[in-house]
C-alpha positions in Angstrom: -48.1 114.6 -73.7 -47.6 118.1 -72.3 -50.3 120.6 -71.4 -51.0 122.6 -74.5 -51.4 125.8 -72.6 -47.7 125.9 -72.1 -47.1 126.0 -75.8 -49.7 128.6 -76.4 -48.2 131.2 -74.0 -45.3 133.4 -74.9 -42.7 134.4 -72.4 -41.4 137.9 -72.6 -37.7 137.9 -73.6 -36.8 140.1 -70.6 -38.2 137.9 -67.9 -35.4 136.9 -65.5 -37.4 135.5 -62.5 -40.9 134.2 -62.0 -42.5 135.0 -58.6 -45.4 132.5 -58.2 -47.6 130.8 -55.7 -46.0 127.6 -56.9 -48.9 125.9 -58.6 -48.0 123.0 -60.8 -48.8 124.8 -64.1 -46.9 127.9 -63.1 -43.8 125.8 -62.4 -44.2 123.9 -65.7 -44.4 127.2 -67.6 -41.4 128.6 -65.8 -39.4 125.4 -66.5 -40.4 125.4 -70.2 -39.2 129.0 -70.6 -36.0 128.5 -68.5 -36.8 131.1 -65.8 -35.8 130.6 -62.1 -38.7 130.6 -59.6 -39.3 132.3 -56.4 -42.3 130.6 -54.8 -44.5 131.8 -52.0 -47.0 128.9 -51.5 -50.5 129.5 -50.2 -52.2 126.2 -49.8 -52.6 122.7 -51.2 -49.8 121.1 -53.2 -48.0 124.4 -53.6 -45.8 123.8 -50.5 -44.6 120.5 -51.7 -44.2 121.8 -55.3 -41.8 124.6 -54.3 -40.0 122.4 -51.8 -39.3 120.0 -54.6 -38.2 122.8 -56.9 -35.8 124.1 -54.2 -34.5 120.6 -53.6 -33.9 120.1 -57.3 -32.0 123.5 -57.4 -33.9 125.6 -59.8 -35.9 127.9 -57.5 -36.2 129.4 -54.0 -39.0 129.5 -51.5 -40.1 132.4 -49.4 -42.7 131.8 -46.7 -45.4 134.4 -46.1 -44.6 134.5 -42.3 -41.0 135.5 -43.2 -42.0 138.1 -45.8 -40.4 141.5 -45.4 -38.9 144.0 -47.8 -35.4 142.7 -46.9 -36.3 139.0 -47.2 -38.0 139.6 -50.6 -35.1 141.6 -51.9 -32.6 138.9 -50.7 -34.7 136.0 -52.2 -35.0 137.8 -55.5 -31.3 138.6 -55.7 -30.4 135.0 -54.8 -32.7 133.4 -57.3 -31.7 135.7 -60.1 -27.9 135.7 -59.6 -27.2 132.2 -58.4 -25.4 130.6 -61.3 -26.3 127.0 -60.2 -30.0 127.9 -60.2 -29.8 129.5 -63.7 -27.8 126.6 -65.1 -30.2 124.0 -63.7 -33.3 125.8 -65.0 -31.7 126.2 -68.4 -30.9 122.4 -68.5 -34.5 121.6 -67.5 -35.9 124.0 -70.1 -33.8 122.3 -72.8 -35.1 118.9 -71.8 -38.7 120.1 -71.8 -38.4 121.8 -75.2 -36.9 118.8 -76.9 -40.1 117.7 -78.5 -40.3 116.2 -82.0 -43.0 118.4 -83.4 -44.9 121.7 -83.0 -48.3 121.7 -81.3 -50.0 122.3 -84.6 -48.3 119.3 -86.2 -49.3 117.3 -83.1 -53.0 118.3 -83.5 -52.9 117.4 -87.2 -51.3 114.0 -86.4 -53.8 113.0 -83.8 -56.8 114.2 -85.8 -55.6 112.2 -88.8 -54.9 109.2 -86.5 -58.5 109.3 -85.2 -59.8 109.5 -88.8 -57.6 106.7 -90.0 -58.8 104.4 -87.1 -62.5 105.3 -87.5 -62.9 107.2 -84.2 -60.1 105.4 -82.4 -62.4 103.5 -80.1 -59.3 101.8 -78.5 -58.3 105.1 -77.1 -61.6 105.9 -75.5 -61.9 105.7 -71.7 -63.9 102.8 -70.4 -65.9 105.3 -68.4 -67.6 106.4 -71.7 -69.6 103.2 -71.8 -70.2 102.6 -68.0 -73.3 103.3 -66.1 -73.1 105.6 -63.2 -73.5 102.7 -60.8 -70.4 101.0 -62.3 -68.5 104.3 -62.5 -69.0 105.1 -58.8 -68.7 101.5 -57.6 -72.2 101.6 -56.0 -72.3 97.8 -55.7 -69.0 97.8 -53.8 -70.1 100.6 -51.5 -73.5 98.8 -50.8 -71.5 95.7 -49.9 -69.2 97.5 -47.6 -72.0 99.4 -45.8 -74.0 96.2 -45.5 -71.1 94.3 -43.9 -70.5 97.1 -41.5 -74.2 97.4 -40.6 -74.5 93.6 -40.1 -71.4 93.6 -38.0 -72.6 96.5 -35.8 -76.1 94.9 -35.4 -74.7 91.5 -34.4 -72.2 93.2 -32.0 -75.0 95.2 -30.5 -77.3 92.2 -30.0 -74.4 90.2 -28.4 -73.6 93.0 -26.0 -77.3 93.4 -25.2 -77.6 89.7 -24.3 -74.4 89.8 -22.2 -75.7 93.0 -20.4 -79.1 91.4 -19.8 -77.5 88.2 -18.5 -75.1 90.1 -16.2 -77.8 92.5 -14.8 -80.2 89.6 -14.1 -77.5 87.6 -12.4 -76.1 90.3 -10.1 -79.1 92.5 -9.5 -81.9 90.1 -8.8 -84.9 91.7 -7.3 -86.2 89.9 -4.2 -89.9 89.6 -4.0 -91.8 88.6 -0.8 
């Protein structure tokens, strides 16, 4: 299922280019409305998002370190006038908009589905019935930490014995 925020927003009919930080939802929205993208990533997954967009041929990337008036103008002109970018983004938009029903019909369907199936327990996440210790795997973490602590303690005791043996063997104190 698609994110419903995409369907709720309306793109202005005159938008020809979307300049974005290349967040995933920004790219989804641009794809849905068939608008080429000029991405200037800042952090996180934005770098890989815009790199993938550029690789797929429906957007361009402009790095902040390369930002100047001329580079911005050039990137905008390229993204807006490049026929292969425009064709690719239109193709992707068509694929994304090929959905069998409107969001309101989908809401009605799923509401009726849950009513028909008495709450649709089979769709509920198992997390809804788990305790917090099961949810966060506390038993597993305790086991792992215990194994590590036992291993470190045994290793420490072995090295301590070896060190004690070696120091007593080589550094005997002579008494008279």
